C-alpha positions as CSV (number, residue, x, y, z in Angstrom):
1,M,29.5,-144.7,-54.2
2,T,32.8,-143.7,-52.7
3,G,34.5,-146.7,-54.3
4,R,33.1,-145.9,-57.7
5,R,34.5,-142.3,-57.5
6,R,38.0,-143.6,-56.6
7,L,38.0,-146.1,-59.5
8,S,36.7,-143.7,-62.1
9,S,38.9,-140.6,-61.3
10,P,41.9,-141.6,-63.4
11,R,39.8,-142.1,-66.5
12,P,39.1,-138.4,-67.4
13,Y,42.7,-137.6,-66.7
14,K,43.8,-140.3,-69.2
15,L,41.3,-139.1,-71.8
16,L,42.5,-135.4,-71.5
17,T,46.1,-136.5,-71.7
18,S,45.4,-138.5,-74.8
19,V,43.6,-135.6,-76.5
20,A,46.4,-133.2,-75.6
21,A,49.0,-135.5,-76.9
22,G,47.1,-136.0,-80.1
23,A,46.7,-132.3,-80.6
24,L,50.4,-131.8,-80.3
25,L,51.1,-134.5,-82.8
26,V,48.6,-132.9,-85.3
27,S,50.1,-129.5,-84.9
28,G,53.6,-130.8,-85.2
29,C,54.8,-128.4,-82.5
30,G,55.7,-130.7,-79.7
31,V,56.0,-129.6,-76.1
32,L,57.4,-126.2,-75.8
33,P,60.9,-126.1,-74.2
34,G,60.7,-124.0,-71.0
35,A,56.9,-123.9,-70.9
36,S,55.3,-124.1,-67.5
37,G,54.3,-127.7,-67.6
38,G,51.9,-127.0,-70.5
39,S,49.7,-124.9,-68.2
40,R,49.7,-121.8,-70.4
41,E,47.4,-121.6,-73.4
42,P,48.7,-120.9,-76.9
43,V,48.5,-117.4,-78.3
44,T,47.0,-117.2,-81.8
45,V,47.6,-114.2,-83.9
46,M,47.3,-113.3,-87.6
47,T,49.6,-111.5,-90.1
48,W,48.3,-110.5,-93.5
49,A,49.7,-108.9,-96.5
50,P,49.2,-108.9,-100.3
51,D,50.9,-111.8,-102.1
52,T,50.2,-110.9,-105.7
53,T,51.9,-110.9,-109.0
54,G,52.0,-108.7,-112.1
55,A,53.6,-105.4,-113.2
56,D,51.3,-103.3,-111.0
57,A,51.0,-105.6,-108.1
58,V,51.9,-104.8,-104.5
59,N,53.7,-107.9,-103.1
60,M,54.6,-107.9,-99.4
61,A,54.8,-111.6,-99.0
62,G,57.9,-111.2,-96.8
63,M,55.8,-110.0,-93.9
64,P,53.7,-113.2,-93.3
65,A,56.9,-115.2,-94.1
66,M,58.8,-113.3,-91.4
67,A,55.9,-113.8,-88.9
68,R,56.1,-117.6,-89.4
69,T,59.9,-117.4,-89.0
70,Y,59.6,-115.5,-85.8
71,A,57.1,-118.1,-84.5
72,R,59.5,-121.0,-85.2
73,W,62.3,-119.1,-83.4
74,I,60.4,-118.0,-80.3
75,N,58.7,-121.4,-79.9
76,E,62.0,-123.2,-79.9
77,K,63.0,-120.9,-77.1
78,G,59.9,-121.9,-75.0
79,G,57.3,-119.6,-76.6
80,I,56.4,-116.2,-75.2
81,D,56.3,-116.4,-71.5
82,G,55.5,-120.1,-71.8
83,H,52.8,-119.6,-74.4
84,E,53.2,-121.3,-77.8
85,L,52.9,-118.7,-80.5
86,R,50.6,-119.7,-83.4
87,V,50.6,-117.6,-86.5
88,L,47.8,-117.6,-89.0
89,T,48.5,-115.8,-92.3
90,C,46.2,-114.4,-95.0
91,N,46.7,-113.1,-98.5
92,E,45.2,-109.6,-98.4
93,Q,45.3,-109.4,-102.3
94,D,45.8,-105.6,-102.2
95,S,42.1,-105.1,-102.3
96,A,39.4,-103.9,-100.0
97,A,37.5,-107.2,-100.4
98,G,40.7,-109.1,-99.5
99,A,41.4,-107.0,-96.5
100,S,37.9,-107.4,-95.2
101,K,38.0,-111.1,-95.8
102,C,41.2,-111.5,-93.8
103,A,39.8,-109.4,-90.9
104,R,36.6,-111.4,-90.8
105,R,38.7,-114.6,-90.7
106,A,40.7,-113.2,-87.8
107,A,37.5,-112.6,-85.9
108,D,36.2,-116.1,-86.8
109,E,39.4,-117.6,-85.5
110,N,39.2,-115.6,-82.3
111,V,42.8,-114.3,-82.7
112,A,44.4,-112.3,-79.9
113,A,45.8,-109.7,-82.3
114,V,46.7,-108.9,-85.9
115,V,50.4,-108.3,-85.9
116,G,52.9,-106.8,-88.4
117,S,50.5,-106.6,-91.4
118,Y,50.2,-104.6,-94.6
119,S,47.0,-103.2,-96.2
120,R,46.1,-100.0,-98.0
121,Y,42.4,-100.5,-97.1
122,G,42.1,-99.5,-93.4
123,R,38.4,-98.9,-93.5
124,A,37.8,-102.4,-94.9
125,F,39.7,-104.3,-92.2
126,L,39.4,-102.1,-89.1
127,A,35.6,-102.2,-88.9
128,P,35.6,-106.0,-88.5
129,L,38.5,-105.9,-86.1
130,E,36.9,-103.2,-83.9
131,A,33.6,-105.2,-83.9
132,A,35.5,-108.2,-82.6
133,G,37.7,-106.2,-80.2
134,I,40.9,-107.4,-81.9
135,P,44.0,-105.0,-81.6
136,Y,46.0,-104.2,-84.7
137,I,49.7,-104.1,-83.6
138,G,52.4,-102.6,-85.8
139,G,50.8,-102.3,-89.2
140,Y,52.9,-101.0,-92.0
141,G,51.2,-97.6,-91.9
142,A,50.0,-97.8,-95.5
143,S,46.5,-96.6,-94.5
144,A,45.6,-93.4,-92.8
145,D,42.9,-95.2,-90.7
146,E,45.7,-97.0,-88.8
147,F,46.4,-93.6,-87.1
148,T,42.9,-93.0,-85.9
149,S,41.4,-96.4,-84.8
150,Y,41.3,-96.9,-81.1
151,L,42.5,-100.5,-81.6
152,S,45.5,-99.6,-83.7
153,Y,49.0,-99.6,-82.1
154,P,51.4,-98.4,-84.8
155,V,55.2,-98.8,-84.3
156,N,56.1,-96.1,-86.8
157,G,54.7,-92.8,-88.0
158,G,53.7,-94.3,-91.4
159,Q,54.0,-92.3,-94.6
160,P,53.1,-89.0,-92.9
161,A,56.3,-89.1,-90.8
162,L,58.3,-90.1,-93.8
163,V,57.1,-87.2,-95.9
164,A,57.5,-84.7,-93.0
165,G,61.0,-86.1,-92.5
166,N,61.8,-85.9,-96.2
167,G,61.1,-82.2,-96.1
168,E,63.5,-81.7,-93.3
169,Q,66.2,-83.8,-95.0
170,L,65.8,-81.9,-98.2
171,A,65.8,-78.5,-96.5
172,A,69.4,-79.0,-95.5
173,G,70.7,-78.7,-99.1
174,C,67.9,-77.9,-101.6
175,E,67.0,-74.3,-102.5
176,R,63.9,-75.5,-104.5
177,V,62.0,-78.8,-104.4
178,S,59.6,-80.5,-106.8
179,L,57.3,-83.0,-105.2
180,V,55.8,-85.7,-107.4
181,R,53.1,-87.6,-105.5
182,P,49.9,-89.6,-106.1
183,D,46.7,-87.9,-107.3
184,S,44.7,-89.3,-104.4
185,L,43.5,-88.4,-100.9
186,V,46.7,-89.7,-99.4
187,G,48.7,-87.8,-101.9
188,D,46.8,-84.6,-101.2
189,S,48.2,-84.6,-97.6
190,M,51.8,-84.7,-98.7
191,P,52.5,-81.1,-99.8
192,G,51.3,-79.7,-96.4
193,L,53.6,-82.1,-94.5
194,L,56.6,-81.5,-96.8
195,D,56.2,-77.7,-96.9
196,T,55.8,-77.4,-93.1
197,S,59.2,-79.0,-92.7
198,L,60.7,-76.8,-95.5
199,S,59.3,-73.6,-94.0
200,R,61.0,-74.4,-90.7
201,S,64.3,-74.0,-92.5
202,D,63.1,-70.9,-94.3
203,R,62.8,-72.8,-97.6
204,P,60.0,-72.0,-100.1
205,A,57.1,-74.4,-100.5
206,S,57.6,-77.2,-102.9
207,Y,56.2,-77.3,-106.4
208,D,53.4,-79.8,-106.2
209,I,52.9,-82.3,-109.1
210,S,50.2,-84.9,-108.8
211,A,50.4,-88.0,-110.9
212,A,48.5,-91.3,-111.5
213,E,49.7,-94.0,-109.2
214,E,50.0,-96.8,-111.8
215,A,51.1,-95.0,-115.0
216,T,53.4,-96.7,-117.5
217,S,55.3,-93.5,-118.1
218,Y,55.9,-90.2,-116.3
219,D,57.6,-88.3,-119.0
220,A,55.4,-85.2,-118.6
221,E,55.7,-85.1,-114.8
222,A,59.4,-85.7,-115.0
223,A,59.9,-82.8,-117.4
224,E,57.8,-80.5,-115.2
225,A,59.6,-81.5,-112.1
226,L,63.0,-80.8,-113.7
227,D,61.9,-77.5,-115.0
228,K,60.5,-76.3,-111.6
229,A,63.3,-77.7,-109.5
230,G,66.0,-75.9,-111.4
231,D,69.3,-76.9,-109.8
232,G,67.4,-78.0,-106.6
233,C,65.9,-81.4,-105.8
234,V,63.1,-83.7,-107.1
235,T,61.4,-86.0,-104.6
236,A,59.0,-88.7,-105.7
237,V,56.7,-90.6,-103.4
238,L,54.6,-92.8,-105.7
239,G,54.9,-96.2,-104.1
240,K,55.4,-98.8,-106.7
241,G,55.3,-96.1,-109.4
242,T,58.4,-94.5,-108.1
243,E,60.7,-96.7,-110.1
244,T,58.8,-95.9,-113.3
245,F,58.9,-92.2,-112.5
246,F,62.7,-92.1,-112.0
247,D,63.1,-94.2,-115.2
248,S,61.4,-91.3,-117.1
249,F,63.4,-88.8,-115.1
250,R,66.7,-90.4,-115.9
251,R,66.0,-90.3,-119.6
252,L,65.1,-86.6,-119.5
253,A,67.7,-85.3,-117.0
254,P,70.8,-83.7,-118.5
255,K,73.9,-85.8,-117.9
256,G,76.0,-84.2,-115.1
257,G,73.1,-82.1,-114.1
258,E,72.9,-80.6,-110.6
259,V,69.4,-81.9,-109.7
260,R,69.4,-84.3,-106.8
261,I,66.7,-87.0,-106.4
262,S,65.0,-88.1,-103.2
263,S,62.3,-90.4,-101.9
264,V,61.2,-92.4,-98.9
265,L,61.7,-96.0,-97.9
266,G,58.8,-98.0,-99.2
267,S,58.9,-96.1,-102.5
268,V,62.7,-96.8,-102.8
269,G,64.4,-99.6,-101.1
270,Q,67.6,-101.6,-101.2
271,S,66.1,-104.3,-103.5
272,L,65.2,-101.5,-106.0
273,V,68.7,-100.1,-105.9
274,N,70.2,-103.6,-106.4
275,R,67.8,-104.3,-109.3
276,T,68.6,-101.1,-111.1
277,G,72.4,-101.4,-111.0
278,G,73.7,-101.2,-107.5
279,P,76.6,-98.7,-107.5
280,N,75.6,-97.9,-111.1
281,S,72.0,-97.4,-110.2
282,P,70.3,-94.1,-111.1
283,F,69.5,-93.9,-107.4
284,E,73.2,-93.4,-106.5
285,G,73.4,-90.3,-104.4
286,A,69.7,-90.2,-103.7
287,L,68.4,-89.0,-100.3
288,V,66.0,-91.4,-98.6
289,T,64.0,-90.9,-95.5
290,G,63.2,-94.1,-93.4
291,W,61.7,-95.1,-90.1
292,Y,64.4,-97.3,-88.8
293,P,68.2,-97.6,-88.8
294,E,69.9,-98.6,-92.0
295,S,69.6,-102.3,-92.8
296,D,73.4,-103.0,-92.1
297,D,73.1,-101.5,-88.6
298,P,74.2,-103.9,-85.8
299,R,70.8,-103.4,-84.1
300,W,69.3,-105.7,-86.8
301,N,71.8,-108.5,-86.0
302,E,69.3,-110.6,-84.0
303,M,66.7,-110.4,-86.7
304,R,69.2,-111.4,-89.3
305,E,70.4,-114.4,-87.3
306,V,66.8,-115.5,-86.8
307,I,66.2,-115.3,-90.6
308,R,69.4,-117.2,-91.2
309,K,68.5,-120.0,-88.9
310,Y,64.7,-120.3,-89.1
311,A,63.6,-119.0,-92.5
312,F,65.1,-122.1,-94.2
313,G,66.2,-120.1,-97.2
314,D,62.8,-118.5,-97.8
315,N,63.7,-115.9,-100.5
316,R,60.6,-113.9,-99.8
317,I,62.3,-112.6,-96.6
318,D,64.6,-109.7,-97.4
319,P,66.1,-108.3,-94.1
320,S,66.6,-104.9,-95.7
321,D,62.8,-104.7,-96.6
322,T,60.9,-102.2,-94.4
323,G,57.9,-104.6,-94.3
324,V,60.0,-107.4,-92.9
325,Q,61.6,-105.0,-90.4
326,T,58.2,-103.7,-89.3
327,T,57.0,-107.3,-88.8
328,W,60.0,-108.0,-86.6
329,I,59.3,-104.9,-84.5
330,A,55.6,-105.6,-84.3
331,Y,56.2,-109.1,-82.9
332,T,58.7,-107.6,-80.5
333,A,55.8,-105.5,-79.2
334,L,53.6,-108.6,-79.0
335,K,56.2,-110.4,-77.0
336,A,56.6,-107.5,-74.6
337,V,52.8,-107.2,-73.9
338,V,52.3,-110.9,-73.4
339,E,55.2,-111.0,-70.9
340,A,53.9,-108.0,-69.1
341,M,50.4,-109.6,-68.8
342,D,51.9,-112.8,-67.2
343,R,48.6,-114.7,-67.5
344,P,47.9,-118.4,-68.3
345,D,45.6,-117.3,-71.1
346,I,46.0,-114.3,-73.4
347,A,42.9,-112.7,-75.0
348,A,42.5,-109.8,-77.4
349,G,40.8,-107.6,-74.7
350,G,43.6,-108.2,-72.3
351,I,46.2,-107.2,-74.8
352,S,44.4,-103.9,-75.6
353,V,44.0,-103.1,-71.9
354,S,47.7,-103.8,-71.2
355,L,48.8,-101.6,-74.1
356,N,46.5,-98.8,-73.1
357,R,47.8,-98.8,-69.6
358,G,51.4,-98.2,-70.8
359,T,53.2,-101.4,-71.4
360,E,56.6,-100.4,-72.6
361,V,58.2,-102.0,-75.7
362,D,62.0,-101.9,-75.9
363,T,63.0,-102.7,-79.5
364,G,66.7,-102.6,-78.9
365,G,67.2,-99.2,-80.3
366,L,65.4,-99.9,-83.6
367,T,62.8,-97.4,-82.5
368,P,62.5,-95.3,-79.3
369,V,60.9,-97.1,-76.4
370,L,57.2,-97.5,-77.5
371,R,54.1,-97.2,-75.4
372,W,50.5,-96.3,-76.3
373,R,49.1,-94.3,-73.4
374,F,46.9,-91.3,-74.3
375,Q,49.7,-88.9,-73.3
376,D,52.2,-90.7,-75.6
377,M,50.2,-90.0,-78.7
378,V,50.5,-87.1,-81.2
379,G,46.8,-86.5,-80.6
380,T,45.9,-84.7,-83.8
381,A,42.7,-85.6,-85.6
382,A,44.6,-87.0,-88.6
383,Y,47.4,-88.8,-86.7
384,G,45.9,-89.4,-83.3
385,R,47.5,-92.9,-82.7
386,I,51.1,-92.1,-83.7
387,V,53.4,-92.6,-80.8
388,N,56.7,-92.7,-82.7
389,G,57.3,-89.6,-84.8
390,R,60.9,-90.3,-85.4
391,V,62.6,-90.9,-88.7
392,T,66.1,-91.6,-90.1
393,F,68.0,-89.8,-92.8
394,Q,69.7,-92.1,-95.3
395,V,71.6,-91.8,-98.6
396,V,72.5,-94.2,-101.4
397,R,76.3,-94.6,-101.5
398,G,78.2,-97.3,-103.4
399,G,74.9,-99.0,-104.2
400,R,73.9,-99.3,-100.5
401,I,71.3,-97.3,-98.5
402,T,73.4,-96.1,-95.6
403,A,73.0,-93.5,-92.8
404,E,73.4,-89.9,-93.9
405,K,72.9,-88.7,-90.3
406,K,73.3,-90.8,-87.2
407,G,70.4,-91.3,-84.9
408,F,66.7,-90.4,-85.2
409,V,65.1,-87.1,-86.2
410,D,61.8,-86.2,-84.4
411,V,59.2,-84.8,-86.8
412,T,56.3,-84.9,-84.2
413,E,56.1,-81.1,-84.3
414,T,55.6,-81.1,-88.1
415,L,52.9,-83.8,-87.8
416,V,51.1,-81.6,-85.2
417,N,51.5,-78.3,-87.1
418,A,51.3,-79.4,-90.7
419,R,49.3,-76.9,-92.7
420,P,46.5,-78.2,-94.9
421,S,47.4,-78.6,-98.6
422,G,45.6,-76.6,-101.3
């Protein structure tokens, strides 16, 4: 009996070694440099975003592409605390059905987290994630539900913070403001946020103009905005419809007029300025409120270098795009929490517990230091999960979106005290 045990003991070892080697060959990843002898389990996460085409399509394909690029980079460095990072991606298709399908796939694949993703359909994806106990780290903030779900860990204040900040930015130089926003539940919250900021500088409330999100022309809304703004400012927050609105506005505005235009990043971005003429763009001089430092800021240098070396020329990844930037920050948060856990295996429940207990995320100055304890959150019914209520003030100069004011502006007080619209 004893002899048989001695003779057979190497056999399972050889079998396991062969299986492990085969798995590495199939995955094409090889042994992680710096990994602890292969003793740490891989961490599997998912990133989703719409990858769609057409005039009215929302396309955020750069976010999953950035996630894969991040994985190539971090795995060459030895993974995250010795764990190989495996990234699954999903086309959310800018639909509730697509968002739900991606979330169910994440649950089926037993991912440890959904990271740096985009969807406007929070109710469709958060229910499956909550049922599976999967945390949602660093979503784009395109859905109001991201700021209420107990498993959501946002890295920015979403559109509410941008609109609140836009009001403060406009208050510095605008006597009157026309706000053009979507005729939707999300749009209905915007006047209250904007006006609360304006009132703090003793400015009158904005003139509120609701508009269809996917109109082919905004001539009537542009004319009304011009009329009510006088020689003040017109701000439009229409997402993908913002370009169409300002095209209508440009044709109606008198040449050499005094009306100044404004928007928020996500509705206006560097790629839009480039596409519409760069320094000759109608957006020249526009005020823009963002979440992060301007895209040319040195704090983005590491991300830019990773894209240069590991994206392999993938033209979906634009380092000035806020979706790409948010994905980078979200994966920075994932890295921080995995390192803080310091465990041989990483599961969804452990990530949530670590974040809830106050794991700190240093993003190198791209945001304030982030953590998601109860006392770190805004705590209002509408924006309960926001922990970063800071924004940046930017302006289009010489065809580039650059800093109008250095540093961050904290709009947490506006988020807490925003008066309801209507």
